[in-house]
One Martini backbone bead per residue (centre of mass of N, CA, C, O) as a GRO file, in nm:
protein
  339
    1UNK     BB    1   4.355  17.652  21.808
    2UNK     BB    2   4.487  17.465  21.610
    3UNK     BB    3   4.287  17.511  21.381
    4UNK     BB    4   4.330  17.811  21.350
    5UNK     BB    5   4.625  17.801  21.301
    6UNK     BB    6   4.599  17.640  21.048
    7UNK     BB    7   4.428  17.840  20.894
    8UNK     BB    8   4.616  18.074  20.907
    9UNK     BB    9   4.848  17.942  20.760
   10UNK     BB   10   4.694  17.880  20.501
   11UNK     BB   11   4.600  18.164  20.435
   12UNK     BB   12   4.889  18.278  20.416
   13UNK     BB   13   4.980  18.111  20.175
   14UNK     BB   14   4.756  18.200  19.982
   15UNK     BB   15   4.816  18.505  19.996
   16UNK     BB   16   5.145  18.418  19.924
   17UNK     BB   17   5.172  18.256  19.654
   18UNK     BB   18   5.368  18.409  19.464
   19UNK     BB   19   5.611  18.394  19.653
   20UNK     BB   20   5.634  18.088  19.669
   21UNK     BB   21   5.663  18.033  19.368
   22UNK     BB   22   5.919  18.201  19.330
   23UNK     BB   23   6.098  18.041  19.521
   24UNK     BB   24   6.073  17.769  19.381
   25UNK     BB   25   6.181  17.861  19.106
   26UNK     BB   26   6.457  17.958  19.204
   27UNK     BB   27   6.551  17.689  19.317
   28UNK     BB   28   6.524  17.529  19.051
   29UNK     BB   29   6.720  17.699  18.885
   30UNK     BB   30   6.972  17.657  19.060
   31UNK     BB   31   6.969  17.348  19.039
   32UNK     BB   32   6.994  17.334  18.728
   33UNK     BB   33   7.260  17.485  18.707
   34UNK     BB   34   7.423  17.285  18.874
   35UNK     BB   35   7.378  17.042  18.690
   36UNK     BB   36   7.501  17.171  18.437
   37UNK     BB   37   7.784  17.214  18.552
   38UNK     BB   38   7.837  16.918  18.615
   39UNK     BB   39   7.799  16.815  18.327
   40UNK     BB   40   8.020  16.988  18.197
   41UNK     BB   41   8.248  16.877  18.368
   42UNK     BB   42   8.208  16.583  18.286
   43UNK     BB   43   8.251  16.631  17.983
   44UNK     BB   44   8.540  16.746  18.012
   45UNK     BB   45   8.648  16.468  18.125
   46UNK     BB   46   8.497  16.264  17.901
   47UNK     BB   47   8.571  16.402  17.667
   48UNK     BB   48   8.801  16.475  17.440
   49UNK     BB   49   8.995  16.626  17.633
   50UNK     BB   50   8.978  16.426  17.869
   51UNK     BB   51   9.077  16.180  17.709
   52UNK     BB   52   9.357  16.296  17.638
   53UNK     BB   53   9.447  16.339  17.930
   54UNK     BB   54   9.430  16.044  18.011
   55UNK     BB   55   9.636  15.945  17.803
   56UNK     BB   56   9.865  16.125  17.895
   57UNK     BB   57   9.885  16.010  18.181
   58UNK     BB   58   9.955  15.727  18.091
   59UNK     BB   59  10.219  15.792  17.947
   60UNK     BB   60  10.359  15.908  18.193
   61UNK     BB   61  10.346  15.658  18.375
   62UNK     BB   62  10.493  15.466  18.189
   63UNK     BB   63  10.756  15.621  18.162
   64UNK     BB   64  10.825  15.632  18.466
   65UNK     BB   65  10.817  15.312  18.508
   66UNK     BB   66  11.018  15.207  18.262
   67UNK     BB   67  11.281  15.373  18.208
   68UNK     BB   68  11.470  15.265  18.444
   69UNK     BB   69  11.490  14.969  18.285
   70UNK     BB   70  11.632  15.110  18.058
   71UNK     BB   71  11.911  15.043  17.842
   72UNK     BB   72  12.241  15.096  17.742
   73UNK     BB   73  12.421  14.942  17.466
   74UNK     BB   74  12.775  14.868  17.437
   75UNK     BB   75  12.946  14.727  17.161
   76UNK     BB   76  13.279  14.605  17.167
   77UNK     BB   77  13.534  14.584  16.914
   78UNK     BB   78  13.832  14.444  16.778
   79UNK     BB   79  14.035  14.561  16.508
   80UNK     BB   80  14.269  14.417  16.280
   81UNK     BB   81  14.520  14.581  16.090
   82UNK     BB   82  14.706  14.634  15.779
   83UNK     BB   83  14.936  14.757  15.602
   84UNK     BB   84  15.062  14.804  15.285
   85UNK     BB   85  15.298  14.632  15.157
   86UNK     BB   86  15.514  14.577  14.908
   87UNK     BB   87  15.465  14.260  14.895
   88UNK     BB   88  15.136  14.330  14.841
   89UNK     BB   89  15.223  14.498  14.578
   90UNK     BB   90  15.238  14.453  14.238
   91UNK     BB   91  15.351  14.724  14.143
   92UNK     BB   92  15.630  14.674  14.281
   93UNK     BB   93  15.711  14.360  14.270
   94UNK     BB   94  15.636  14.325  13.939
   95UNK     BB   95  15.825  14.556  13.870
   96UNK     BB   96  16.129  14.572  13.721
   97UNK     BB   97  16.222  14.858  13.782
   98UNK     BB   98  16.196  14.852  14.092
   99UNK     BB   99  16.353  14.586  14.136
  100UNK     BB  100  16.628  14.698  14.017
  101UNK     BB  101  16.665  14.985  14.194
  102UNK     BB  102  16.509  14.850  14.441
  103UNK     BB  103  16.458  14.774  14.759
  104UNK     BB  104  16.241  14.687  14.991
  105UNK     BB  105  16.335  14.869  15.223
  106UNK     BB  106  16.349  15.132  15.056
  107UNK     BB  107  16.052  15.138  14.981
  108UNK     BB  108  15.936  15.160  15.259
  109UNK     BB  109  16.070  15.428  15.333
  110UNK     BB  110  15.987  15.605  15.094
  111UNK     BB  111  15.660  15.530  15.126
  112UNK     BB  112  15.574  15.474  15.420
  113UNK     BB  113  15.537  15.163  15.467
  114UNK     BB  114  15.343  14.947  15.677
  115UNK     BB  115  15.302  14.618  15.866
  116UNK     BB  116  15.185  14.693  16.120
  117UNK     BB  117  14.960  14.635  16.337
  118UNK     BB  118  14.620  14.757  16.381
  119UNK     BB  119  14.392  14.897  16.617
  120UNK     BB  120  14.031  14.893  16.644
  121UNK     BB  121  13.738  15.046  16.773
  122UNK     BB  122  13.412  14.910  16.771
  123UNK     BB  123  13.081  15.060  16.794
  124UNK     BB  124  12.767  14.955  16.928
  125UNK     BB  125  12.419  15.045  16.950
  126UNK     BB  126  12.169  14.983  17.208
  127UNK     BB  127  11.912  14.801  17.374
  128UNK     BB  128  11.739  14.741  17.693
  129UNK     BB  129  11.602  14.530  17.972
  130UNK     BB  130  11.508  14.485  18.290
  131UNK     BB  131  11.366  14.167  18.436
  132UNK     BB  132  11.575  14.151  18.685
  133UNK     BB  133  11.691  14.286  18.987
  134UNK     BB  134  11.975  14.114  18.961
  135UNK     BB  135  12.072  14.194  18.642
  136UNK     BB  136  11.880  14.109  18.413
  137UNK     BB  137  11.897  14.120  18.048
  138UNK     BB  138  11.724  14.223  17.759
  139UNK     BB  139  11.803  14.147  17.410
  140UNK     BB  140  11.957  14.147  17.120
  141UNK     BB  141  12.178  13.955  16.955
  142UNK     BB  142  12.276  14.172  16.736
  143UNK     BB  143  12.393  14.377  16.947
  144UNK     BB  144  12.634  14.160  17.080
  145UNK     BB  145  12.772  14.051  16.849
  146UNK     BB  146  13.121  14.012  16.857
  147UNK     BB  147  13.191  14.110  17.137
  148UNK     BB  148  13.443  14.202  17.376
  149UNK     BB  149  13.254  14.437  17.496
  150UNK     BB  150  13.000  14.518  17.751
  151UNK     BB  151  12.812  14.819  17.802
  152UNK     BB  152  12.605  14.931  18.068
  153UNK     BB  153  12.354  15.191  18.090
  154UNK     BB  154  12.206  15.367  18.335
  155UNK     BB  155  12.058  15.554  18.525
  156UNK     BB  156  12.286  15.809  18.595
  157UNK     BB  157  12.539  15.688  18.437
  158UNK     BB  158  12.557  15.386  18.500
  159UNK     BB  159  12.825  15.152  18.472
  160UNK     BB  160  12.853  14.821  18.316
  161UNK     BB  161  12.973  14.510  18.300
  162UNK     BB  162  12.886  14.257  18.072
  163UNK     BB  163  12.747  13.933  18.042
  164UNK     BB  164  12.686  13.643  17.863
  165UNK     BB  165  12.454  13.395  17.901
  166UNK     BB  166  12.289  13.411  17.618
  167UNK     BB  167  12.177  13.299  17.278
  168UNK     BB  168  11.918  13.310  17.024
  169UNK     BB  169  11.925  13.264  16.680
  170UNK     BB  170  11.613  13.231  16.609
  171UNK     BB  171  11.504  13.499  16.794
  172UNK     BB  172  11.714  13.724  16.888
  173UNK     BB  173  11.790  13.646  17.191
  174UNK     BB  174  11.930  13.800  17.490
  175UNK     BB  175  12.130  13.748  17.792
  176UNK     BB  176  12.226  13.954  18.057
  177UNK     BB  177  12.484  14.045  18.313
  178UNK     BB  178  12.484  14.232  18.611
  179UNK     BB  179  12.605  14.387  18.894
  180UNK     BB  180  12.317  14.361  19.102
  181UNK     BB  181  12.060  14.510  19.319
  182UNK     BB  182  11.753  14.628  19.312
  183UNK     BB  183  11.666  14.679  19.029
  184UNK     BB  184  11.503  14.812  18.787
  185UNK     BB  185  11.201  14.666  18.651
  186UNK     BB  186  11.018  14.506  18.412
  187UNK     BB  187  10.705  14.416  18.304
  188UNK     BB  188  10.572  14.122  18.185
  189UNK     BB  189  10.352  14.031  17.953
  190UNK     BB  190  10.081  13.950  17.713
  191UNK     BB  191  10.082  13.908  17.370
  192UNK     BB  192   9.813  13.754  17.316
  193UNK     BB  193   9.622  14.006  17.416
  194UNK     BB  194   9.683  14.148  17.172
  195UNK     BB  195   9.563  14.419  16.960
  196UNK     BB  196   9.458  14.571  16.700
  197UNK     BB  197   9.497  14.920  16.805
  198UNK     BB  198   9.681  14.925  17.026
  199UNK     BB  199   9.857  15.084  17.248
  200UNK     BB  200  10.207  15.195  17.215
  201UNK     BB  201  10.548  15.192  17.347
  202UNK     BB  202  10.871  15.309  17.258
  203UNK     BB  203  11.184  15.223  17.421
  204UNK     BB  204  11.508  15.402  17.393
  205UNK     BB  205  11.833  15.462  17.187
  206UNK     BB  206  11.825  15.656  16.943
  207UNK     BB  207  12.122  15.765  16.841
  208UNK     BB  208  12.187  15.788  17.167
  209UNK     BB  209  11.899  15.872  17.275
  210UNK     BB  210  11.804  15.858  17.576
  211UNK     BB  211  11.491  15.768  17.672
  212UNK     BB  212  11.305  15.725  17.429
  213UNK     BB  213  10.962  15.815  17.344
  214UNK     BB  214  10.711  15.638  17.158
  215UNK     BB  215  10.402  15.640  16.970
  216UNK     BB  216  10.135  15.390  16.903
  217UNK     BB  217  10.031  15.105  16.723
  218UNK     BB  218   9.892  14.812  16.637
  219UNK     BB  219   9.904  14.701  16.304
  220UNK     BB  220  10.006  14.396  16.354
  221UNK     BB  221  10.004  14.035  16.345
  222UNK     BB  222  10.206  13.769  16.256
  223UNK     BB  223  10.467  13.837  16.117
  224UNK     BB  224  10.608  13.683  15.825
  225UNK     BB  225  10.835  13.625  15.583
  226UNK     BB  226  11.090  13.852  15.613
  227UNK     BB  227  11.397  13.743  15.644
  228UNK     BB  228  11.525  13.770  15.948
  229UNK     BB  229  11.426  13.499  16.079
  230UNK     BB  230  11.361  13.176  16.152
  231UNK     BB  231  11.163  13.295  16.374
  232UNK     BB  232  10.834  13.435  16.298
  233UNK     BB  233  10.609  13.681  16.501
  234UNK     BB  234  10.538  13.977  16.450
  235UNK     BB  235  10.505  14.299  16.561
  236UNK     BB  236  10.333  14.568  16.428
  237UNK     BB  237  10.442  14.919  16.412
  238UNK     BB  238  10.421  15.297  16.428
  239UNK     BB  239  10.625  15.329  16.624
  240UNK     BB  240  10.909  15.484  16.655
  241UNK     BB  241  11.195  15.326  16.495
  242UNK     BB  242  11.549  15.310  16.542
  243UNK     BB  243  11.855  15.334  16.568
  244UNK     BB  244  11.902  15.180  16.894
  245UNK     BB  245  11.622  15.016  16.960
  246UNK     BB  246  11.739  14.759  16.986
  247UNK     BB  247  11.599  14.569  17.260
  248UNK     BB  248  11.367  14.726  17.326
  249UNK     BB  249  11.062  14.817  17.451
  250UNK     BB  250  10.722  14.719  17.415
  251UNK     BB  251  10.440  14.900  17.541
  252UNK     BB  252  10.159  14.907  17.707
  253UNK     BB  253   9.900  15.075  17.876
  254UNK     BB  254   9.996  14.908  18.150
  255UNK     BB  255  10.328  14.884  18.144
  256UNK     BB  256  10.382  14.631  17.964
  257UNK     BB  257  10.578  14.407  17.814
  258UNK     BB  258  10.510  14.292  17.456
  259UNK     BB  259  10.804  14.367  17.330
  260UNK     BB  260  11.090  14.353  17.094
  261UNK     BB  261  11.276  14.561  16.933
  262UNK     BB  262  11.425  14.487  16.588
  263UNK     BB  263  11.279  14.619  16.322
  264UNK     BB  264  11.283  14.777  15.990
  265UNK     BB  265  11.156  14.971  15.735
  266UNK     BB  266  11.364  15.073  15.460
  267UNK     BB  267  11.605  15.283  15.292
  268UNK     BB  268  11.885  15.420  15.131
  269UNK     BB  269  11.810  15.718  15.172
  270UNK     BB  270  11.722  15.731  15.486
  271UNK     BB  271  11.764  15.493  15.698
  272UNK     BB  272  11.478  15.502  15.830
  273UNK     BB  273  11.175  15.560  15.942
  274UNK     BB  274  10.847  15.445  15.770
  275UNK     BB  275  10.614  15.312  15.978
  276UNK     BB  276  10.774  15.021  16.007
  277UNK     BB  277  10.771  14.793  16.274
  278UNK     BB  278  10.942  14.534  16.477
  279UNK     BB  279  10.837  14.284  16.721
  280UNK     BB  280  10.894  14.063  16.967
  281UNK     BB  281  10.717  13.869  17.137
  282UNK     BB  282  10.722  13.818  17.476
  283UNK     BB  283  10.661  13.515  17.479
  284UNK     BB  284  10.909  13.441  17.306
  285UNK     BB  285  11.117  13.571  17.489
  286UNK     BB  286  11.060  13.403  17.744
  287UNK     BB  287  11.124  13.130  17.622
  288UNK     BB  288  11.420  13.193  17.551
  289UNK     BB  289  11.511  13.283  17.836
  290UNK     BB  290  11.459  13.016  17.976
  291UNK     BB  291  11.662  12.854  17.803
  292UNK     BB  292  11.909  13.024  17.874
  293UNK     BB  293  11.893  12.989  18.189
  294UNK     BB  294  11.918  12.664  18.138
  295UNK     BB  295  12.167  12.634  17.915
  296UNK     BB  296  12.083  12.606  17.590
  297UNK     BB  297  12.251  12.889  17.537
  298UNK     BB  298  12.547  12.969  17.473
  299UNK     BB  299  12.755  13.238  17.455
  300UNK     BB  300  12.895  13.163  17.175
  301UNK     BB  301  12.618  13.199  17.009
  302UNK     BB  302  12.639  13.520  16.980
  303UNK     BB  303  12.835  13.451  16.740
  304UNK     BB  304  12.813  13.481  16.425
  305UNK     BB  305  12.864  13.416  16.116
  306UNK     BB  306  13.105  13.672  16.015
  307UNK     BB  307  13.114  13.903  16.230
  308UNK     BB  308  13.416  13.824  16.354
  309UNK     BB  309  13.552  13.899  16.112
  310UNK     BB  310  13.803  14.020  15.952
  311UNK     BB  311  13.911  14.247  15.768
  312UNK     BB  312  14.068  14.334  15.522
  313UNK     BB  313  14.376  14.469  15.473
  314UNK     BB  314  14.238  14.721  15.297
  315UNK     BB  315  14.032  14.782  15.509
  316UNK     BB  316  13.875  15.018  15.655
  317UNK     BB  317  13.761  15.136  15.925
  318UNK     BB  318  13.462  15.143  16.060
  319UNK     BB  319  13.204  15.284  16.164
  320UNK     BB  320  12.989  15.306  16.387
  321UNK     BB  321  12.732  15.084  16.466
  322UNK     BB  322  12.398  15.008  16.408
  323UNK     BB  323  12.197  14.710  16.467
  324UNK     BB  324  11.952  14.773  16.319
  325UNK     BB  325  11.733  14.611  16.148
  326UNK     BB  326  11.698  14.592  15.787
  327UNK     BB  327  11.442  14.634  15.535
  328UNK     BB  328  11.313  14.602  15.227
  329UNK     BB  329  11.074  14.654  15.034
  330UNK     BB  330  10.877  14.468  14.870
  331UNK     BB  331  10.933  14.511  14.522
  332UNK     BB  332  11.188  14.695  14.578
  333UNK     BB  333  11.446  14.870  14.527
  334UNK     BB  334  11.708  14.989  14.643
  335UNK     BB  335  11.606  15.319  14.748
  336UNK     BB  336  11.320  15.300  14.754
  337UNK     BB  337  11.019  15.426  14.811
  338UNK     BB  338  10.752  15.458  15.040
  339UNK     BB  339  10.399  15.512  15.022
   0.00000   0.00000   0.00000
């Protein structure tokens, strides 16, 4: 019976062979379509659009992770000026006519000239980033030099008075301290591992626009002989850097700080970013910070020669300055454009 049953079953399959073949073909077709759909979906994820989305997600994660540690630094200094008194103006004091008919006090009253000192507050804006949750901040020395007061603004518009732990004039690195605990801090990376072509993000406060993020690549490494610092080994980048970005972090695709934004190439016409910016490698920054924390660079070294000098008696108070260092393109006169 089993043999007959087997034969019957076999004969049945043979008799219905077209139906079986059709079913197999239909199953194969559905399976192939499923594979094709999966492949298309995989290509969409790994193809050009998917790759851009992956890069976009990386930028988002980096921005969310690093921005809380980036701070706005306001360096305030007081400038004392005097009005031009009659005794300081040779037109009045050396002219016999005025000396004959008028006395000094009468001249002062008549021309409403005063010699009382007047004070003006000058403010410079820059960036920095917290590298230690206890409130230690890294920034450029030129951002805070000559300041009588340093105000640090964190996310949420929280303001702190900062004190200078020290500053290294050779590398333009300064360490500040604010009173705080468990503050958001940035992770410091390894600038030696950086390669030309790597993606980087510049984060800072250009023109006072807080938490601005720009993207670019590493254009070159080891830039020196720029005439900016005594010790130069700059990272060159095309990530947009402008006034107010000084002291802010340059971050790699892993969200680690690999440089400190310091200078740009510009001209007198635009005085803005022309596609060439420079950052101090984070390894050099860490080395200077360690020396500062060890007490090798005293706070008074933060004020360079000439910056703290008072303006001349006739000099009008200057507008608030942004301390972003600027250099003119080599071989071009000031004001020349860069092609």
